[in-house]
VEXDREN-2710 file (C-alpha; in Angstrom, 1 decimal):
% VEXDREN-2710
k/r/px/py/pz
1/UNK/1.6/41.7/69.9
2/UNK/0.5/45.2/70.8
3/UNK/-3.4/45.6/70.8
4/UNK/-5.8/48.5/70.9
5/UNK/-9.0/48.0/73.0
6/UNK/-12.5/49.2/71.6
7/UNK/-15.3/49.6/73.7
8/UNK/-18.6/51.3/73.9
9/UNK/-21.4/52.4/76.3
10/UNK/-24.5/53.6/74.8
11/UNK/-26.2/55.9/77.6
12/UNK/-24.5/57.6/80.5
13/UNK/-27.7/58.1/82.5
14/UNK/-28.7/54.4/82.4
15/UNK/-25.2/52.9/82.7
16/UNK/-21.8/53.8/84.6
17/UNK/-19.3/54.2/81.9
18/UNK/-16.5/53.5/84.1
19/UNK/-18.0/50.2/85.1
20/UNK/-18.7/49.3/81.6
21/UNK/-15.3/50.2/80.5
22/UNK/-13.7/48.1/83.3
23/UNK/-15.7/44.9/82.6
24/UNK/-15.3/45.0/78.9
25/UNK/-11.5/45.6/79.4
26/UNK/-11.4/42.9/81.6
27/UNK/-13.0/40.3/79.1
28/UNK/-10.4/41.4/76.5
29/UNK/-7.4/41.4/78.7
30/UNK/-8.7/37.5/79.7
31/UNK/-8.7/36.8/76.2
32/UNK/-5.4/38.0/74.9
33/UNK/-3.3/38.0/78.1
34/UNK/-2.9/34.1/77.8
35/UNK/-2.0/34.4/74.4
36/UNK/1.1/36.7/75.0
37/UNK/-0.7/39.9/73.8
38/UNK/-0.9/43.2/75.7
39/UNK/-3.3/46.3/75.2
40/UNK/-1.3/49.4/74.8
41/UNK/-4.0/51.9/73.9
42/UNK/-7.8/52.5/74.5
43/UNK/-10.7/53.6/72.4
44/UNK/-13.9/53.8/74.4
45/UNK/-17.0/55.6/73.1
46/UNK/-19.5/57.0/75.6
47/UNK/-23.2/58.0/74.7
48/UNK/-23.0/56.2/71.2
49/UNK/-25.7/54.2/70.0
50/UNK/-24.8/50.7/68.6
51/UNK/-26.6/51.6/65.3
52/UNK/-24.0/54.3/64.4
53/UNK/-21.0/53.1/62.0
54/UNK/-17.7/53.1/63.2
55/UNK/-16.9/56.3/61.2
56/UNK/-19.8/58.1/63.1
57/UNK/-18.6/57.3/66.6
58/UNK/-15.6/59.5/67.7
59/UNK/-13.4/57.0/69.4
60/UNK/-13.9/54.6/66.6
61/UNK/-13.5/56.8/64.0
62/UNK/-10.2/58.0/65.7
63/UNK/-9.2/54.1/65.8
64/UNK/-10.0/53.7/62.0
65/UNK/-7.9/57.0/61.2
66/UNK/-4.9/55.4/62.9
67/UNK/-4.9/52.1/61.4
68/UNK/-4.2/53.7/58.2
69/UNK/-1.0/55.5/59.6
70/UNK/2.4/53.6/59.0
71/UNK/3.4/54.6/62.5
72/UNK/0.2/53.4/64.3
73/UNK/0.6/52.2/68.1
74/UNK/-1.0/48.8/67.5
75/UNK/-1.0/45.6/65.4
76/UNK/-4.4/44.5/66.2
77/UNK/-7.8/45.3/68.0
78/UNK/-9.4/43.4/70.8
79/UNK/-13.1/44.0/71.9
80/UNK/-14.8/43.0/75.1
81/UNK/-18.2/41.9/73.6
82/UNK/-19.1/41.8/69.7
83/UNK/-22.7/43.1/70.1
84/UNK/-21.3/46.5/71.6
85/UNK/-19.1/46.9/68.6
86/UNK/-20.9/45.5/65.8
87/UNK/-24.5/46.1/64.8
88/UNK/-26.4/44.5/61.7
89/UNK/-24.0/44.4/58.8
90/UNK/-21.4/46.4/60.4
91/UNK/-18.8/43.5/60.5
92/UNK/-19.1/42.8/56.8
93/UNK/-18.3/46.7/56.1
94/UNK/-15.5/47.1/58.7
95/UNK/-13.6/43.9/58.8
96/UNK/-12.4/44.2/55.1
97/UNK/-10.9/47.5/55.9
98/UNK/-8.8/46.0/59.1
99/UNK/-7.6/43.1/57.0
100/UNK/-6.5/45.3/54.1
101/UNK/-4.5/47.2/56.5
102/UNK/-3.0/44.1/58.2
103/UNK/-4.9/44.8/61.5
104/UNK/-5.9/41.7/63.5
105/UNK/-9.2/41.5/65.4
106/UNK/-9.7/39.4/68.6
107/UNK/-13.0/38.7/69.6
108/UNK/-13.8/36.6/73.1
109/UNK/-16.9/34.8/71.6
110/UNK/-14.6/33.4/68.9
111/UNK/-11.8/32.4/71.2
112/UNK/-9.0/34.4/69.7
113/UNK/-8.2/36.1/66.3
114/UNK/-10.9/36.3/63.7
115/UNK/-9.7/34.6/60.5
116/UNK/-10.6/36.4/57.3
117/UNK/-10.5/33.0/55.4
118/UNK/-13.0/31.1/57.8
119/UNK/-16.5/31.1/56.7
120/UNK/-17.4/29.9/60.3
121/UNK/-16.1/33.2/61.9
122/UNK/-17.7/35.2/59.1
123/UNK/-21.1/33.3/59.8
124/UNK/-20.5/33.7/63.6
125/UNK/-19.7/37.6/63.7
126/UNK/-22.7/38.2/61.2
127/UNK/-25.0/36.4/63.8
128/UNK/-23.7/38.5/66.6
129/UNK/-24.6/41.7/64.6
130/UNK/-27.8/40.4/63.9
131/UNK/-28.4/39.6/67.6
132/UNK/-27.2/43.2/68.4
133/UNK/-29.6/44.6/66.0
134/UNK/-32.6/42.4/67.4
135/UNK/-31.8/43.2/70.9
136/UNK/-32.0/46.8/70.3
137/UNK/-35.4/46.3/68.4
138/UNK/-36.7/44.4/71.5
139/UNK/-35.8/47.2/73.8
140/UNK/-37.3/49.9/71.8
141/UNK/-40.7/47.7/71.3
142/UNK/-41.0/47.0/74.9
143/UNK/-40.3/50.6/76.0
144/UNK/-42.8/52.0/73.4
145/UNK/-45.5/49.3/74.5
146/UNK/-45.1/49.8/78.3
147/UNK/-45.4/53.6/77.7
148/UNK/-48.4/53.2/75.6
149/UNK/-50.3/51.2/78.0
150/UNK/-49.1/53.6/81.1
151/UNK/-50.4/56.6/79.0
152/UNK/-53.7/55.0/78.1
153/UNK/-54.6/53.3/81.5
154/UNK/-53.0/55.1/84.3
155/UNK/-52.7/59.0/85.4
156/UNK/-49.1/58.7/86.1
157/UNK/-46.7/61.5/85.2
158/UNK/-44.6/59.8/82.5
159/UNK/-41.7/62.3/82.6
160/UNK/-40.6/65.5/80.9
161/UNK/-40.6/69.2/81.9
162/UNK/-43.7/70.6/82.9
163/UNK/-45.7/72.7/80.4
164/UNK/-45.5/76.4/80.9
165/UNK/-48.4/77.0/83.4
166/UNK/-48.0/74.0/85.5
167/UNK/-45.3/72.9/88.1
168/UNK/-44.4/69.4/89.5
169/UNK/-45.8/68.6/93.0
170/UNK/-45.3/65.3/95.1
171/UNK/-47.6/62.5/94.5
172/UNK/-46.0/59.7/96.8
173/UNK/-43.4/57.2/96.7
174/UNK/-42.0/56.2/93.2
175/UNK/-43.7/52.9/91.9
176/UNK/-40.6/51.4/91.2
177/UNK/-39.4/50.1/94.7
178/UNK/-35.8/50.2/94.1
179/UNK/-36.0/53.7/93.1
180/UNK/-38.3/54.4/96.0
181/UNK/-35.6/53.1/98.5
182/UNK/-33.2/55.9/97.2
183/UNK/-36.0/58.6/98.0
184/UNK/-37.4/59.1/94.5
185/UNK/-40.9/60.1/94.3
186/UNK/-43.9/60.4/91.9
187/UNK/-44.8/63.8/90.8
188/UNK/-47.9/65.1/89.3
189/UNK/-49.1/68.4/87.6
190/UNK/-50.5/71.2/89.7
191/UNK/-50.9/75.0/88.3
192/UNK/-48.1/77.4/88.7
193/UNK/-49.3/80.3/90.8
194/UNK/-47.2/82.5/88.7
195/UNK/-47.5/81.4/85.3
196/UNK/-51.0/79.6/85.3
197/UNK/-52.8/83.2/85.3
198/UNK/-50.7/84.2/82.3
199/UNK/-52.0/81.1/80.5
200/UNK/-55.6/82.1/81.4
201/UNK/-55.0/85.6/79.8
202/UNK/-53.5/84.1/76.7
203/UNK/-56.8/82.2/76.0
204/UNK/-59.1/85.1/77.1
205/UNK/-57.4/87.3/74.6
206/UNK/-57.4/84.5/72.1
207/UNK/-60.9/84.1/72.4
208/UNK/-61.5/87.8/72.1
209/UNK/-60.0/87.7/68.7
210/UNK/-56.2/88.6/69.1
211/UNK/-53.7/87.2/67.0
212/UNK/-50.4/85.9/67.9
213/UNK/-48.4/89.1/67.4
214/UNK/-50.9/91.0/69.4
215/UNK/-51.1/88.6/72.4
216/UNK/-47.3/88.2/72.5
217/UNK/-46.6/92.2/72.3
218/UNK/-49.4/92.7/75.3
219/UNK/-47.6/90.0/77.4
220/UNK/-44.1/91.5/76.8
221/UNK/-45.4/95.0/77.3
222/UNK/-46.9/93.8/80.7
223/UNK/-43.8/92.2/81.7
224/UNK/-45.0/88.5/81.7
225/UNK/-42.5/86.2/82.2
226/UNK/-42.0/84.0/78.9
227/UNK/-41.2/80.4/79.4
228/UNK/-37.5/80.8/78.7
229/UNK/-37.4/83.9/81.1
230/UNK/-39.6/82.0/84.0
231/UNK/-37.0/78.8/83.7
232/UNK/-33.6/80.1/82.8
233/UNK/-32.1/76.8/84.1
234/UNK/-33.6/74.9/81.6
235/UNK/-33.5/77.3/79.0
236/UNK/-30.0/79.3/79.1
237/UNK/-29.9/79.0/75.4
238/UNK/-33.0/80.8/74.6
239/UNK/-33.4/84.5/74.6
240/UNK/-35.7/85.8/77.5
241/UNK/-36.3/89.1/76.1
242/UNK/-40.0/89.2/74.9
243/UNK/-42.5/86.7/73.8
244/UNK/-42.0/84.8/70.3
245/UNK/-45.3/84.3/68.4
246/UNK/-44.6/80.4/67.9
247/UNK/-44.5/80.1/71.9
248/UNK/-48.0/81.7/71.9
249/UNK/-49.3/79.3/69.3
250/UNK/-47.9/76.2/71.1
251/UNK/-49.6/77.2/74.1
252/UNK/-53.0/77.9/72.5
253/UNK/-53.0/74.6/70.9
254/UNK/-51.6/72.6/73.7
255/UNK/-54.6/70.1/75.0
256/UNK/-52.7/69.7/78.4
257/UNK/-54.4/72.7/79.7
258/UNK/-57.9/71.0/79.7
259/UNK/-56.5/68.5/82.7
260/UNK/-55.8/65.7/80.3
261/UNK/-52.3/64.3/79.6
262/UNK/-51.7/63.5/75.9
263/UNK/-49.0/61.2/75.2
264/UNK/-47.3/60.1/71.6
265/UNK/-48.0/63.3/70.0
266/UNK/-44.8/62.9/68.2
267/UNK/-42.7/59.9/67.2
268/UNK/-39.3/59.0/66.4
269/UNK/-38.4/57.3/62.9
270/UNK/-35.1/56.4/61.5
271/UNK/-33.9/57.0/57.8
272/UNK/-30.7/56.7/55.8
273/UNK/-28.3/59.5/56.4
274/UNK/-27.1/59.3/52.6
275/UNK/-29.5/57.4/50.4
276/UNK/-26.2/56.9/48.1
277/UNK/-24.0/55.5/51.1
278/UNK/-26.3/52.8/52.9
279/UNK/-23.0/52.0/55.1
280/UNK/-23.3/55.6/56.7
281/UNK/-26.3/54.2/58.7
282/UNK/-29.5/55.9/59.8
283/UNK/-30.4/59.1/61.4
284/UNK/-33.2/59.7/64.0
285/UNK/-35.7/62.2/63.2
286/UNK/-39.2/63.4/64.7
287/UNK/-42.5/63.8/63.1
288/UNK/-46.0/64.7/64.4
289/UNK/-48.5/61.9/64.7
290/UNK/-52.2/62.8/63.4
291/UNK/-54.2/63.8/66.3
292/UNK/-56.6/60.6/66.1
293/UNK/-53.5/58.6/67.1
294/UNK/-52.5/60.7/70.4
295/UNK/-53.1/58.7/73.5
296/UNK/-55.3/60.2/76.4
297/UNK/-56.5/58.0/79.4
298/UNK/-60.4/58.0/79.9
299/UNK/-60.3/60.4/83.0
300/UNK/-58.5/63.7/83.8
301/UNK/-54.9/63.4/84.9
302/UNK/-54.2/66.9/86.6
303/UNK/-56.0/69.9/87.5
304/UNK/-57.5/71.9/84.3
305/UNK/-56.4/75.7/83.8
306/UNK/-58.6/76.0/80.6
307/UNK/-62.2/75.0/80.1
308/UNK/-62.3/72.3/77.2
309/UNK/-64.9/74.1/75.6
310/UNK/-62.9/77.5/75.5
311/UNK/-59.8/75.5/74.2
312/UNK/-61.6/73.8/71.4
313/UNK/-62.7/77.2/70.2
314/UNK/-59.5/79.1/70.6
315/UNK/-57.3/76.1/69.4
316/UNK/-59.4/75.3/66.6
317/UNK/-59.0/78.8/65.3
318/UNK/-55.2/78.8/65.3
319/UNK/-54.9/75.1/64.1
320/UNK/-57.1/75.9/61.1
321/UNK/-55.0/79.1/60.4
322/UNK/-51.8/77.0/60.5
323/UNK/-53.1/74.4/58.2
324/UNK/-54.3/77.1/55.7
325/UNK/-50.9/78.7/55.8
326/UNK/-51.8/82.1/57.3
327/UNK/-48.9/84.2/58.4
328/UNK/-48.3/84.4/62.2
329/UNK/-50.8/86.3/64.1
330/UNK/-52.4/88.1/60.9
331/UNK/-55.8/86.4/61.2
332/UNK/-55.8/86.1/57.5
333/UNK/-55.6/83.0/55.4
334/UNK/-52.8/83.8/53.1
335/UNK/-51.3/80.7/51.2
336/UNK/-47.6/80.6/51.7
337/UNK/-45.0/80.2/48.7
338/UNK/-43.3/77.2/48.5
339/UNK/-39.7/77.2/49.7
340/UNK/-37.0/76.8/47.1
341/UNK/-35.2/73.9/48.9
342/UNK/-32.5/73.8/46.3
343/UNK/-31.1/77.4/47.2
344/UNK/-28.0/77.4/49.6
345/UNK/-27.0/80.2/51.7
346/UNK/-23.3/79.7/52.6
347/UNK/-23.3/82.0/55.4
348/UNK/-26.8/80.6/57.0
349/UNK/-26.5/80.6/60.7
350/UNK/-23.1/82.2/60.6
351/UNK/-23.9/86.0/61.0
352/UNK/-25.2/87.6/64.1
353/UNK/-27.0/90.9/64.6
354/UNK/-24.5/93.0/66.9
355/UNK/-27.7/94.7/68.3
356/UNK/-29.8/91.9/69.5
357/UNK/-27.6/88.8/69.1
358/UNK/-30.2/86.9/66.9
359/UNK/-28.9/85.3/63.8
360/UNK/-29.6/86.7/60.5
361/UNK/-31.7/84.9/58.1
362/UNK/-30.8/84.4/54.3
363/UNK/-33.2/85.7/51.7
364/UNK/-33.0/85.8/48.0
365/UNK/-34.1/89.0/46.6
366/UNK/-35.2/88.9/43.0
367/UNK/-34.2/91.5/40.5
368/UNK/-37.0/93.8/39.2
369/UNK/-36.1/92.7/35.3
370/UNK/-38.7/91.3/33.4
371/UNK/-37.1/87.9/33.2
372/UNK/-36.8/88.0/36.9
373/UNK/-33.6/85.5/36.4
374/UNK/-31.2/87.8/38.5
375/UNK/-31.2/88.8/42.0
376/UNK/-28.8/88.8/45.1
377/UNK/-28.8/87.2/48.5
378/UNK/-29.5/89.4/51.6
379/UNK/-29.1/88.3/55.2
380/UNK/-31.6/90.1/57.4
381/UNK/-32.3/90.2/61.2
382/UNK/-35.9/89.1/61.7
383/UNK/-36.2/89.5/65.2
384/UNK/-39.3/91.7/64.9
385/UNK/-40.9/88.8/62.9
386/UNK/-40.7/86.0/65.5
387/UNK/-40.8/87.9/68.6
388/UNK/-42.5/90.8/70.3
389/UNK/-40.3/93.6/70.6
390/UNK/-39.2/94.5/74.3
391/UNK/-38.7/98.3/75.3
392/UNK/-35.1/98.0/75.5
393/UNK/-34.9/97.1/71.6
394/UNK/-37.7/99.5/70.5
395/UNK/-35.3/101.4/68.4
396/UNK/-33.8/98.2/66.7
397/UNK/-32.7/99.7/63.3
398/UNK/-33.3/97.5/60.1
399/UNK/-30.3/95.1/59.6
400/UNK/-29.6/93.8/56.1
401/UNK/-26.2/92.7/54.9
402/UNK/-25.4/91.9/51.2
403/UNK/-23.7/88.7/50.6
404/UNK/-21.8/89.7/47.4
405/UNK/-20.3/92.6/49.8
406/UNK/-19.3/90.6/52.7
407/UNK/-17.7/88.0/50.3
408/UNK/-15.2/90.4/48.8
409/UNK/-13.9/91.6/51.9
410/UNK/-14.0/87.9/53.5
411/UNK/-12.2/86.4/50.4
412/UNK/-9.3/88.9/50.8
413/UNK/-8.8/88.7/54.7
414/UNK/-9.1/84.9/54.5
415/UNK/-6.4/84.6/51.6
416/UNK/-4.0/86.9/53.8
417/UNK/-4.8/84.6/56.9
418/UNK/-3.8/81.4/55.0
419/UNK/-0.8/82.9/52.8
420/UNK/1.9/81.2/55.0
421/UNK/0.6/77.9/56.5
422/UNK/3.7/77.2/58.0
423/UNK/3.9/80.3/60.2
424/UNK/0.1/79.7/61.0
425/UNK/0.3/76.4/62.1
426/UNK/3.4/77.2/64.4
427/UNK/1.5/80.4/65.9
428/UNK/-1.5/78.0/66.5
429/UNK/0.3/74.9/68.1
430/UNK/2.1/77.2/70.5
431/UNK/-1.2/78.4/71.8
432/UNK/-3.0/76.7/74.7
433/UNK/-5.1/73.8/73.2
434/UNK/-7.7/74.1/76.2
435/UNK/-10.3/76.5/75.2
436/UNK/-12.0/78.8/77.6
437/UNK/-15.1/77.2/77.1
438/UNK/-13.6/73.6/77.8
439/UNK/-11.9/75.2/81.2
440/UNK/-15.3/76.4/82.0
441/UNK/-17.2/73.1/81.4
442/UNK/-14.6/71.0/83.1
443/UNK/-14.9/73.2/86.2
444/UNK/-18.9/73.0/85.9
445/UNK/-18.7/69.2/85.9
446/UNK/-16.6/69.1/88.7
447/UNK/-19.0/71.2/90.9
448/UNK/-22.0/69.2/89.6
449/UNK/-20.5/66.2/90.6
450/UNK/-19.9/67.3/93.9
451/UNK/-23.3/68.6/94.5
452/UNK/-24.7/65.5/93.4
453/UNK/-22.8/63.5/95.9
454/UNK/-23.9/65.7/98.5
455/UNK/-27.6/65.3/97.5
456/UNK/-27.1/61.4/97.4
457/UNK/-25.3/61.2/100.9
458/UNK/-28.7/63.2/102.2
459/UNK/-30.9/60.6/100.7
460/UNK/-28.8/57.7/102.1
461/UNK/-28.9/59.2/105.6
462/UNK/-32.7/59.1/105.3
463/UNK/-33.5/62.7/104.8
464/UNK/-34.9/62.5/101.5
465/UNK/-37.5/65.3/100.6
466/UNK/-39.4/66.3/97.4
467/UNK/-36.9/69.3/97.2
468/UNK/-33.7/67.0/97.5
469/UNK/-35.2/64.9/94.9
470/UNK/-36.2/67.4/92.5
471/UNK/-32.7/69.1/93.0
472/UNK/-31.0/65.7/92.3
473/UNK/-32.9/65.2/89.2
474/UNK/-32.2/68.9/88.0
475/UNK/-28.1/68.6/89.0
476/UNK/-28.1/65.3/86.9
477/UNK/-29.9/66.7/84.0
478/UNK/-27.3/69.7/83.9
479/UNK/-24.4/67.2/84.2
480/UNK/-25.6/65.4/81.5
481/UNK/-25.9/68.4/79.3
482/UNK/-22.2/69.6/80.3
483/UNK/-20.8/66.0/79.4
484/UNK/-22.7/66.3/76.0
485/UNK/-21.1/69.6/75.3
486/UNK/-17.6/68.4/76.4
487/UNK/-18.1/65.6/74.0
488/UNK/-18.9/67.7/70.9
489/UNK/-16.2/70.2/71.6
490/UNK/-13.5/67.5/72.6
491/UNK/-10.7/67.5/70.2
492/UNK/-9.1/64.0/69.0
493/UNK/-7.2/61.9/71.4
494/UNK/-4.1/61.4/69.2
495/UNK/-1.4/63.6/69.3
496/UNK/-1.5/66.4/66.8
497/UNK/1.4/66.2/64.2
498/UNK/2.6/69.6/63.0
499/UNK/3.2/68.2/59.6
500/UNK/-0.2/67.3/59.2
501/UNK/-1.4/70.5/60.6
502/UNK/0.6/72.3/58.0
503/UNK/-0.8/70.1/55.1
504/UNK/-4.2/70.6/56.2
505/UNK/-3.9/74.3/56.4
506/UNK/-2.1/74.4/53.0
507/UNK/-5.0/72.3/51.5
508/UNK/-7.3/74.7/53.4
509/UNK/-5.4/77.8/52.0
510/UNK/-5.6/76.4/48.3
511/UNK/-9.5/76.1/48.9
512/UNK/-9.4/79.7/50.1
513/UNK/-7.5/80.8/47.2
514/UNK/-10.1/79.4/44.7
515/UNK/-13.0/81.1/46.6
516/UNK/-13.8/83.2/43.8
517/UNK/-14.7/80.3/41.5
518/UNK/-16.5/78.5/44.3
519/UNK/-19.9/77.4/44.2
520/UNK/-22.4/78.2/47.2
521/UNK/-22.1/74.6/48.4
522/UNK/-18.2/74.7/48.5
523/UNK/-18.3/78.0/50.2
524/UNK/-20.7/76.6/53.0
525/UNK/-18.6/73.3/53.4
526/UNK/-15.4/75.7/53.9
527/UNK/-17.1/78.0/56.3
528/UNK/-18.4/75.0/58.3
529/UNK/-14.7/73.8/58.4
530/UNK/-13.3/77.1/59.7
531/UNK/-16.0/77.5/62.1
532/UNK/-16.5/80.9/60.7
533/UNK/-18.4/83.3/62.9
534/UNK/-19.5/86.8/61.9
535/UNK/-21.0/89.7/64.1
536/UNK/-22.6/92.5/62.0
537/UNK/-23.1/95.9/63.3
538/UNK/-25.6/97.7/60.8
539/UNK/-25.1/101.2/62.4
540/UNK/-21.4/101.1/62.0
541/UNK/-21.4/99.1/58.7
542/UNK/-18.9/97.0/60.1
543/UNK/-18.6/92.9/60.3
544/UNK/-16.0/91.4/62.9
545/UNK/-15.3/87.7/62.0
546/UNK/-13.5/84.9/63.6
547/UNK/-12.3/81.6/62.4
548/UNK/-10.8/78.5/63.7
549/UNK/-7.9/77.3/61.4
550/UNK/-6.7/74.5/63.9
551/UNK/-10.0/73.4/64.7
552/UNK/-10.6/72.8/61.0
553/UNK/-7.4/71.1/60.5
554/UNK/-7.8/68.6/63.2
555/UNK/-12.0/68.3/63.4
556/UNK/-13.4/64.8/63.7
557/UNK/-16.8/64.6/62.1
558/UNK/-19.2/63.0/64.5
559/UNK/-23.0/62.9/64.8
560/UNK/-23.9/62.1/68.3
561/UNK/-27.3/61.0/69.4
562/UNK/-28.9/58.7/72.2
563/UNK/-29.7/55.1/71.7
564/UNK/-29.3/51.7/73.1
END
């Protein structure tokens, strides 16, 4: 029997994906080889939590899709370890699907093929799912408890990037002997000679009564480096021009500047992805804890930049303004109107201002009629509402785009693009399947791996130093981000079938033809599938847009997060 191997490794930074794949594959071969079966295809998820159901793991999802095809490459599935494949009740929700399509399942702990009519096998697989869930819960509890005690009883730096105004300095050997042997060091926070004076200015201006807007504008006019401009390597996705009002508020309300480390200001929690579909699993969210629950050690953990009394005075003012709904930087307590969470903006996040490269925000402009039931949707550039305006953008024009105006032109152009699905599919499949971004990311990954190997070589030769350790950590973090981005944009592994592409494009073309009667939610879903991007030039009254028809026809829906 031809079999597909299914494996998984959760985190790339804590485990070696290749080593994990090899031992799982070896266990699978040891099981099915003596039975006369062979493994002909592999599906191995990297960076996927076991808590994610199969449909939300890219490789497992691709396996499920191939199971449904009459020309699939395998007759069964073999896994190396049940705890890596099934979590909680996932076996009970997945195995009936395999049975329906006549796909066998082989598990080492069962000793061979899982019998769908065996109560013992069902109980055993359910037990492994429960053990997997319990193991993950124990790891989470141990980690939280250990971090809590370290935060409450020691002055150790517990990781994370240094806040603006500080930099990392050497604090001796790493407390973990194995890590110390590789040259890793402890670190502590010390004032940054470039940015610490900026923090002092911010608090002085705040104490003098300046608002967020005024402080941000003064910093921008004086050329003070913002956090994204000062550390471009860690913030390549952020705009370095000007100071945002939110950044100023974050600095003014951060107690770390008083010389004490605060841990546990936020916490993770899980909730159902879809309350109507429990099988879809959970998603991890973040929420702020009450300040009384923050963990602070008894003594100072680093050198203070701001006097605690001054911090309490300034932070209390801006925290009170935030609680009472004041507009940013206004100094006035103006209650905000509740947002209408039911309104959908189909082009939200998809329209970019050609002048400043910022995304336009959707707004509903009510009519002046007495009943106020009618209105129109506008997309506006709100750069000046969120950032201090730098000199090179001082003549930024007002940018407003009417949704009804862009819809009319967009519908006509999309209808023309999808008028002949067969010709469109042929043209798309003839193009190079590897995008420019993918080629760039692959080259960056190769370069980073070589640089990391060189740094590790220096450490192995006994030439470790703070600079080498810091450079190694930075390169590893950049490599992890590059791999994650490659995973996000990766195409399905299975060979693209031109017939399927044509059918998908015909389906999309039908949806495009019905756009005139589509709801806002339907338009949003279609634009997401097409990966629509619009660049609007307000001075020329011209919008340039791009779509990715082939991506929409082959896209695999996946939600990636870290986990155990």
